[in-house]
C-alpha positions as CSV (number, residue, x, y, z in Angstrom):
1,M,30.9,28.1,4.3
2,A,31.5,24.7,2.8
3,K,27.8,24.3,2.2
4,L,27.6,27.7,0.4
5,I,30.5,26.7,-1.9
6,K,28.8,23.3,-2.6
7,F,25.5,25.1,-3.4
8,L,27.2,27.6,-5.7
9,R,29.1,24.8,-7.5
10,R,25.8,22.9,-8.1
11,L,24.2,26.1,-9.2
12,G,27.0,26.6,-11.7
13,Y,26.5,23.0,-13.1
14,V,22.8,23.7,-13.5
15,A,23.4,27.1,-15.2
16,T,26.0,25.5,-17.5
17,S,23.7,22.7,-18.4
18,L,20.9,25.1,-19.1
19,I,23.0,27.3,-21.4
20,A,24.3,24.2,-23.2
21,G,20.7,22.9,-23.7
22,I,19.6,26.2,-25.1
23,A,22.6,26.3,-27.5
24,L,21.9,22.7,-28.6
25,Y,18.2,23.6,-29.2
26,A,19.1,26.6,-31.3
27,G,21.8,24.7,-33.2
28,L,19.3,21.9,-34.0
29,I,16.8,24.4,-35.3
30,A,19.4,26.0,-37.5
31,A,20.7,22.7,-38.8
32,M,17.2,21.5,-39.6
33,H,16.4,24.7,-41.3
34,L,19.6,24.6,-43.4
35,A,19.0,21.0,-44.3
36,G,15.6,21.9,-45.7
37,V,13.5,20.0,-43.2
38,P,9.8,20.9,-43.5
39,A,8.4,23.3,-40.9
40,E,6.0,20.7,-39.4
41,W,9.1,18.5,-38.5
42,Q,10.7,21.4,-36.7
43,S,8.3,21.3,-33.7
44,P,9.8,21.4,-30.2
45,S,8.9,17.7,-29.6
46,V,10.7,16.5,-32.6
47,I,13.7,18.7,-31.9
48,G,13.7,17.4,-28.3
49,L,13.7,13.8,-29.4
50,V,16.6,14.5,-31.9
51,G,18.5,16.3,-29.2
52,L,18.0,13.4,-26.8
53,A,19.2,10.9,-29.3
54,L,22.3,13.0,-30.0
55,A,23.0,13.4,-26.4
56,L,22.7,9.7,-25.8
57,L,25.0,9.0,-28.7
58,L,27.6,11.5,-27.3
59,V,27.5,10.2,-23.7
60,R,27.0,6.5,-24.4
61,K,30.5,5.5,-23.3
62,R,30.3,7.6,-20.1
63,L,26.9,6.0,-19.2
64,K,28.3,2.6,-20.3
65,L,25.2,1.9,-22.5
66,P,25.5,-1.2,-24.6
67,R,25.8,-1.0,-28.3
68,I,22.9,-2.4,-30.3
69,K,24.2,-5.6,-31.8
70,M,22.6,-7.3,-34.6
71,H,22.5,-11.1,-34.9
72,R,25.2,-12.3,-37.4
73,K,22.7,-13.8,-39.8
74,A,20.5,-10.7,-39.8
75,A,23.6,-8.5,-40.4
76,E,24.7,-10.7,-43.3
77,K,21.2,-10.6,-44.7
78,E,21.0,-6.8,-44.5
79,S,24.4,-6.3,-46.1
80,G,23.6,-8.7,-48.9
81,N,26.4,-11.1,-48.1
82,E,24.1,-14.0,-47.1
83,K,26.0,-17.3,-47.1
84,S,24.1,-20.3,-48.4
């Protein structure tokens, strides 16, 4: 009985993830369409990459991914505040 409950719980997680993925995909298509993105950029591969990037941004803290840090001199140069 415990194995059945464990299996159903995992199945629920998979189903929830699948539904969330489909909703994210549809939302990205709608957002790209409303933003006026050309049709050739609305291919499934581009949408998948955008979705993956968004997902990584959302779960960065949970996965404990490091922030991309720029070297101080490069950051100053980019912002235009270069000290001489």
